[in-house]
Structures are given as C-alpha cells and as structure tokens.
N, C-alpha and C positions, 0 to 999 in steps of 0.2 A: 504493499499499499504504498510505504514511504517515497519506494522509487516511481511509482504510480505519479505521485503528487509532486516529486521533483521534475518529472517531465515536461516541459514545456510544451503548452498548445500550440500547434503551427494549424494558421488558416489554410484552407485549402485555397488554390487555385480561382480565380473569379475566370467565368466565361472569355474575358476581353484578355487577362492575363494569358490563359491556355490555350488561345489562337494565336495572341501576339508570339508565345515561346513557340510555334508549331511554324511559324512563318521565318523566327531568324533563324530556325534550327535547317529548315529550306532552304532558305538563301544562301546560309555559309554550305548547306552540304553541297548545293551545285555550284556553286562559287569552287571553291577547293576542287571539284571533279573537275573543273574546266581548265585550272592551273595543271591537275595530275594528267589531263589527257591532251590539251593543246598548247599549253604553257604560254610563251611569242608571253601576247601582251597581258594578261590573265596576270604574270609572276610581276608585274610591276604596280606599283602605287597610283599611277599616272592615269591605269584603264578605272580605276574607281571613281576618278577627281574625273575621267571624261566623261563616267556615265553619271554621274552628278552636274557637272558643265551641261550636259545637252537636255537636261531635263530638272530644270531648275524652276522652269516655269509650273511644269505639270505637278511637280514637289506641291508648291501655292496654290496649284489649282486643285489637288487633291485634298490637300488639308482644308479648303472649306467644303467640298462635297464630304470630305468624312463628318464635321458637324452636322452638317444638315441629314445625312442617312443616319448617325446617331439620331437626331431627332425623329426617325422616322420617315424621312420625307426624300428625292432627289430632284436635280437639277441641273438639266442638261443645255442650259444656256453656254454654258462657262467657256467653253470653246468658241462660241460667236461672240460673247463679251472681248475675250484674247483678242480676238483678233481687229476686231473695233477698235480696242486702245492702240493696239500697234499701227493701226494705218492713220489712225488719227492723229498720232503723236509724231510720227515721220513727218506728213502734212503740214502738222503747227509748226515744229522746227526749222522745216527747208522751207519755210514764211517767214523767219525771224525768231518765232517763237524762242523759248532760254527754256533750260533743263527742268529748271522750279516749276514753270509755268506749265511742260509736261508731263510731270510730274501729276502736280494739282487736276491736269485734265483728266490723267490715267485713272486718278484716285475718284475722279467726278463723276466718271462712264461706270464704274466701279459700284460705285451706290446709289446710281440712280436706277439700273439695276436691280440693286439689289430691296432700293424701299419701295418699286413700283409691282414687282416678283413679289416680296415678304407680304404687301398689304392685300395683295388680290387672294393669295393664296393662305395667309390666316386670318384675316377680318373679313373676306367673302366667303371664304371657303371652296374656293374652288381647286381641281385636283391641281396637283404640282407638275405634272408629267405634258398636261396640257399648256397651264401657263408657260414654265419654262419651255416646252417645243416651241410655241411662239415665239418667247423670247430670243431663244435660239434662230430664226427664221428673221425675226425684227433684226438681229445685230450684223448675220450676214448681210442683209440687203442692204442696210443704213455702211456697213463695211465698204461695198461696189460704190454708194451715192458720194463717199467722200472721195474717192479717187478709182477710177475706172480700171488705171493701168496701174504697174506693180510699180513701187517707191522704192529709191534707198538714200539711206539716212545721208543729208549732205552738211549738219553740222558737225562743224568740226570740233568745240569742244566734246561733243557726245561721242564723236569718232575715238577722241583720245580716251574717253570712261571704257567705249568700248575694248580696247588693247592695253587697259590697266588690267592685270594678271597680279595674284596673290600667290608666291614662291615660296615654296617647304625643299629645302634643300636636304634634310634630315631623310624626304621622306621619295631621294630623288633616284636616279639611275645614272650608272659610268655607260659610255656611250663608248662606241670600239676604236677613239682618237684620243682616250683617259681624261676626254672632259667630261665633270659634272652637270651632267641634266637637270635640273629642281623640279618637282613637282608644282605643275601651273594652277588655279584653282581661279576661278571667274567672281568676280564682284556678286553676280547676282545668286553663287550658291550661298555666300554667307548671308545673303538675305535670305532664302529659301529656307533655310538651315535653324537662323533667326525665329521663323517663322510657325517654324516645327516648335523648336522651344515655347512660344510665347499661346500656342496654341494648345500646348501639351498643359503647361500650367492651369489653362482657361478649362481645361476639362477634369483635372482633377484638381483643383484649388479653389476653385471660385466656384460661389452659387450656381451660377448660370449658368457653367458646365454641367453641372449633377442634376439641374433640371431638362438640360438635353438629352440625359440618361433615362431621366424618369418620364420624359414627354417622349419617348421612343419604346420604352419599355411595355410602358399601358398609359397611354394620356386621360383615362377617363382616373386611375388610380392617382398620378399626378394633380389632375386638379382636384381632386378630396385631400389632400396633402397640403392645398394651397400655391399650388404651380399654376401660375397663369398661363394659359398652353396658348394661346391666341400670341401674347407680348415673345412670349419664348419663340417660338415658330418663325416669328415675323424677324428675331436677333438674327435668328439660324442661316436665311435666304440674305438677310444684311452684311451678316459677314462673307459668308459664300462671294456674294456680287463684291465686296472691295478685295478679296482676296485674287480676285478674277481679274479685276484692275490693276492692282499689284502684279500680277502673273503677268499678263498682258506688256509691262514696263520692262519684265525682266526677257521676257522672251526678246523683243526690240533689241535687248543689250548684246544678247548674243546671236542675231542674225542680223539686225542694222539692213533690214528692210521688211515692205511690208505689201503687203497682196489679198486677196480675198480669200486664198485656200489655207492661208497660217493659221495654224494650230488646228487642223482639221482631223477631228476624231478623237480629241483632246477629251472631251467630257467620255468618253467610251474610255480610254485611256486611267482617266481619273477614277470613275469607277470599280474600272478590273483590278485599280491598283491600291485602293481602298477594300475592295473584297479578298482580294489576296493577301492582306495585313488583317485581315479577321474583324474589317465592319459588318454588318451584317445588313441585308437588304432589310428586315423586319424591324431595325431600329433597340437602339438601345443594348448595342455591345458594339464596340471597336474603338479604338487606340491609335491615336496621330504617330505615335513612332512605328506602330504595324504598319502605317500607311508609306511611312519612309520608307519603312524596307519590302513594302508590296511594288514601288515604283521601282528600286534594285532589284527586284525578281523579279520584274516585267523586262527589265532593259538587258539583264544578263540572259535570260532565255534570249532576246533578241540578238545578244550577240554570239552566243550557243549555233542555235540557226547561221547565222553567217558564217563564221569560223567553219561548220561542217559543209560548207560549200552549196548548201541550199538560198541562194541570193536573190532569188526571186520571191517578189515583195509578197506575195500567197500564202507561202510558207511561214512568214511572222506572225500570220494573219492566223495561220490554220492553230500555231503553234499555243496564240496568244488565247484563242476559243478554247483548247484544248486542256491550257494549265488553268482558266476561270473558271470551267465546268470541272477541273479537279479539286481546285480549292470550298467551291457550291458543295460540291457531295463531300468533302471532305469534313466542313463544317457540320452540317447536316449530321454525322453518322459520329463524330467527335460528342457535338452537345446532344446528340437523340444518348447515347450511351451513358453520357455524364449524369442525365436527368434521371435514368434507370438504374443506377448505379453499376452498371457494367463498367464504365472508364476506371474505377476504383483498381479492380486486378489488373487494370494494364500499368499503374503505374507506379515508381519506383516509391518504397518504404518514406523516405524523405519530402516527398508530396502528399503522402496521405496525413490524416490525423492521428497522434498516437495513441488513443484509443483504437485506431483498425490497424495497428502493427503488433508482431507480436511481443514487442517490450510494452507497449499499450496496454496488453492480455496481464500483465503481470501484479 
C-alpha cells in the first residue's frame, strides 16, 4: 500500500497530445528513412530550412485554419485571400507605395475578409463552406481585377528585403572546395515560426483558446458553460482572415511576383496539413505544433516522390491524397480504440496510469 501511495499518478495523454505524438513520430520516421535511402540533400540541414523557406506562407495559413477547425468550422477562402494580398501589394508598391503601407494593406484585406465571413457565419448562421467558397471566388476574381497581367516587384527596398537571409554557420556544410556554406533561412520563416508560437500560447494558455476547444467539442455544452459561441466563432474566422493577409505578404517576400494562380490549392494543402497534424474535422481536437509538423510531413512526402524519379505533378497529388486518407483512417481507428479502452493494451507502461500497470496493483 505504501508503494502504491508513493507512486506518482500520471495523467493519460489527451486526444490532442496522442495525435501530435503520432504525427511527430511519423515525420521523423519518414525523414530518417529518406536520409538512409536517398541521402544527398536529406543529410544537410539546408534541406529542412528549404522546406521552411518554401512553405512559410502555408504554415501561417494552416495556423489560421487549425483555429477554425478546432472550433468546428472550415475556411476555404484562405488561398484566394493570399493571392489577392500578393497582387494588391505588388501593384501598390510598384506605383509608389511603401513597404509599411503594403503591410497595412495586407492586414486590411485579411481583416476585411475575416470580419465579413465571420459575421455571416457566426451571427447570420450561414454554412461556413458556402460563405468561404463565395469568399474564395470573390478573392480570385478581385485578384484578376487588380491586374490581369502577371506582376513582378520593382520596389528596390522590397527587393533588398527579399534578398536578406539569416545565416546559421553551425548548421551549414563544407563544399568540395573546402568553403563553409552556412544554412540560410528567409525572414518569412521567422514570421511563420513566431506566429506558430503565438497561436500555441493562444490555444493553450488563453481563455479564448479554451473556448475554441469547447465550442468545437460541443457547442451546446459550451454555451451552457457560459461561452459566447457566436462571438468565439466570429473570432476564429477573424484570426484566420488576418493570418491569411500576413501569409500573403510572406508569400510575396518569397516569390516577388504576383499572378492570378498564386497560392493555388493553398487551402487544400492547409487543411491536409492540419489533419495530418492531428486536427479533427469534427472539431475540439488539434494542436498548432502538429500543424507545423503536418506541413513538414506533407513537404517531405513530395520531396521523396521527386527524388524517387516520379516528377510528374499528378504523383504528388496521388501521394498527398493517399497520406491524407491514411491519417484520417489512423485518427479514426486510434480514437475509436482509445474510447473503448483497447488502445491501453497498445501503450507502453510509462503512458498508462499507475493502477493500470503491474506496479500499480501492488
């Protein structure tokens, strides 16, 4: 009995923590497998930074979608908003605008979409899919109205900002000529990682974050507990729209060009990354750190397909779809078994409650 009392009680993993653990393990498993089989760029830190450089805008968009999906909603307008921000900011700066006013313009477009869509969905109770679908078409149409022709940035100050890279010598590699080539990271990656941290704190430490989970888990129960569901849902779409505006500016910093097809499919990739990261479409479960690893997992899959010699674009779509289905099925199986108690038999002893182990029965 004394031994039993002295044992520290371990809290079981929540659904969010369990799915996050699975995502992280799968990502590292895939990446280490790629290192062992293909080597090459996978053996260098620059490969990881290139994944982040190329997907900084997607990470930001996926953070916003994670918040919306945790609350039980969906937002498929984010790709269109991103494209509209890119085109609008480039045209603005090419016509004499400053970087500061371009930032304000990007935020203004994102906030405007978040306000309108959030109000229609939350207070008029129109289906999120219909409203955000309309928002996607509207944003894409407005992109072509801003400029029918592809645009390249001509603002010299912004060009210098694009060329600015953060060098990390300790994670670099030595070239054949003996020169040390440091790992390079774009400023947009810093912005994306900062947003991941802010959203993580919001979801885990702030009252509003807990309200998102409560609303997504059961809106009626959340209402009985005193949560203003309409206002909370409105905030989720407002945040998503704002982050889409920021993502547009980061996207522009990476490409320096605007056209009507910018960020095409970004909304689907963001949804896929959130799901792979452990966010449930039904709401109430999710983690923004998992979303980050979801983006990295999705990018790793595409890199593996490319180095395997399957360079045709449809192979990436096929593998992305297959992995998405795999993760959805995996989530369903794991959570179903967890609810029935069947998963406890699969867990190692350190993940179980003390009374469920042999030591706990002493």
